[in-house]
C-alpha positions as CSV (number, residue, x, y, z in Angstrom):
1,M,135.6,80.6,134.0
2,R,138.2,83.6,132.8
3,T,138.4,82.2,129.4
4,H,134.3,82.5,129.0
5,M,134.6,86.2,130.6
6,I,136.9,87.0,128.0
7,A,134.9,85.1,124.9
8,G,131.8,87.2,126.2
9,G,134.2,90.5,126.6
10,V,135.3,89.9,123.1
11,L,132.5,89.1,121.4
12,A,130.5,92.2,123.0
13,G,132.6,94.3,122.1
14,L,132.0,93.1,118.7
15,L,128.6,93.4,119.0
16,F,129.4,97.1,119.4
17,A,131.7,98.1,116.5
18,A,129.4,96.3,114.4
19,S,126.6,98.6,114.8
20,A,128.7,101.0,115.4
21,A,129.6,101.0,112.2
22,H,126.1,99.8,110.8
23,A,124.9,103.5,112.7
24,Q,127.5,105.4,110.8
25,N,126.4,103.5,107.1
26,R,123.4,105.0,107.3
27,Q,122.9,106.8,104.2
28,N,121.7,110.8,105.6
29,T,119.3,113.7,104.0
30,V,121.1,116.2,104.5
31,N,124.1,114.9,102.8
32,M,121.6,114.8,99.4
33,S,119.3,116.6,97.3
34,C,116.0,116.6,97.7
35,A,115.9,114.8,94.1
36,Q,118.3,112.0,95.4
37,A,116.1,111.6,98.5
38,Q,112.8,111.2,96.4
39,S,114.5,109.0,94.1
40,I,116.7,106.2,97.2
41,V,113.0,105.8,98.8
42,T,111.2,105.4,95.5
43,R,113.9,102.3,94.4
44,S,114.3,101.1,97.8
45,G,110.4,100.8,98.5
46,A,111.4,101.0,102.4
47,I,114.8,102.1,103.4
48,V,116.1,104.1,106.7
49,L,117.4,107.2,106.4
50,G,119.0,109.7,108.5
51,T,117.4,112.8,108.8
52,G,119.8,115.3,110.7
53,G,122.2,114.3,113.7
54,Q,121.7,111.1,115.5
55,T,117.9,111.2,114.0
56,F,116.2,108.5,111.5
57,D,113.1,107.5,110.3
58,R,111.4,104.6,107.9
59,F,110.5,106.1,105.1
60,V,108.0,103.9,102.2
61,S,107.3,104.8,98.6
62,S,103.9,103.2,99.5
63,R,101.2,101.6,101.5
64,A,102.5,97.9,99.9
65,Y,105.1,98.7,102.6
66,C,103.4,99.1,105.9
67,T,101.3,96.0,107.9
68,P,97.7,95.6,107.1
69,S,96.9,97.8,110.2
70,E,99.2,100.8,109.2
71,I,97.9,104.2,107.2
72,T,100.7,106.5,105.4
73,K,101.5,109.7,106.3
74,S,103.4,112.2,103.9
75,A,107.2,112.4,105.2
76,W,109.0,115.4,104.7
77,V,112.3,115.7,105.7
78,P,116.0,118.0,105.7
79,T,117.5,117.7,102.6
80,A,121.4,119.6,101.5
81,D,118.7,121.7,99.0
82,V,115.2,122.1,100.2
83,A,114.6,122.7,104.1
84,Q,111.2,120.1,104.2
85,C,111.6,117.4,101.0
86,F,108.9,115.7,100.2
87,I,110.2,112.0,100.0
88,G,107.4,109.6,100.2
89,F,105.5,108.5,103.4
90,R,105.4,106.8,106.8
91,C,104.2,104.2,108.2
92,E,101.4,104.7,110.8
93,E,99.2,102.6,112.8
94,Y,95.7,103.6,112.2
95,S,93.3,105.0,114.6
96,H,89.7,105.1,115.0
97,D,88.9,108.7,116.7
98,I,85.6,108.7,117.4
99,I,84.0,112.7,118.2
100,R,80.9,113.0,119.6
């Protein structure tokens, strides 16, 4: 029983360390130029980027990277050289807003 508890604790610790390391490796738009941020989205097609502090989002170069029920919305983020840099798009669920 004690062996299972120790193994579970070790596994939990490894998973936590792996997730923390992954979060630290996320590229952040505030550490790159606007041109660099635009380029990485274009090259990747779809990528998750940090946007300052603990915030992040998924950015895409075209609707091809969204699900069939999603549309693209322009994405503007802070970069090292521009306060609001257009880097591509976000996928958002399409909604039918009925005006009466």
